[in-house]
N, C-alpha and C positions, 0 to 999 in steps of 0.2 A: 184343596180343604174340608176338614170335615168338624163343623161346632152345633153340637151339642142334639146329631142330628140333621140336624140343616148340610147338604151339600155344597158346597161352594168352589164352580173350576174358576171365576173368572171374579176380582169387585177393586171396580177403578174408579180417582175421583179423577176430574182433570176439566181445564190444566190449572198448575195449583203453583204458585198464587196465579189467580186468578181476576178477572175488570171488574165486571159487572154480572156471569154471569160464567153455572161449571157446571159439568155431565159424570154420571151419575152409570157407567152402564159392567152390566151385572148378567152373570148364565150362570145357573144354579144344575144341579144333578138334577132334578126333578121339578116338578110344580108345588110352587113357595102360598100359602095361603094370602097372605098378607106378611106385604113388605111395605115400614113406614120407612122415612128419610129425611130426619130430625135436626135444622142447625139452628146453635147457640151463638149468645155473643158472654163473651167470658167473665160473665159479671152470672152465668147461665139461666138468661132470660131466650122463652124460646121466641128466633124469628120467625121462623119457616118451616111452614109440615108437609111433605106430597108423599099419599097412600096407596098402594099399586093394589089392585089386590088377583088372583089366581095365575101367578107366573112364571117363566122358566131366564126366560129369554129379557135382554132392551136398554133400554137406556132410558134418564128422565133425567131433565135442564130443571135445573133450577135456576130465578134469576135473583140476585143480592144485589142490581144496579141504586135502589132505594135506598140502601145500606151505611153504613159511615165505611171506609175503607180502619181495614185490621184483622184483626186472624180471631174467625168462628170455628167455632167446635163442630163437624156432622155426625151425627151418629146414625148409621143402618141395622136396622131390626130384622125379621126376619121369621114371623110364625113369633114369638115370644122370646124369639136369641137375641143380643145384642152379639152385629154380626164384627162390627170395627162402630172406631171413634178417629176420627181426621184432624187432624185441628189443618184449615186451609188460611188460607193469609190474604182477603182485595186488600187488591194497592189499586190505583187511579192509572 
């Protein structure tokens, strides 16, 4: 997938629904200078932000065990390009 100059070979969030934490796994076709993963509640308030620099592949685990059960939005941005916004469900 080519998203405005960012070549994405793999981008997955799992598990979904999740109980305490979820994992973002990624592989890019070339080095991404700045990767940002943000989680928002349904009101649009930011809850968790993780940032990685100069990555081509890897995984990021985000812990939301301190958050209430419900629906959240995860936004993934690479070099200023929003690659994906995905709904996540936090269960018991």
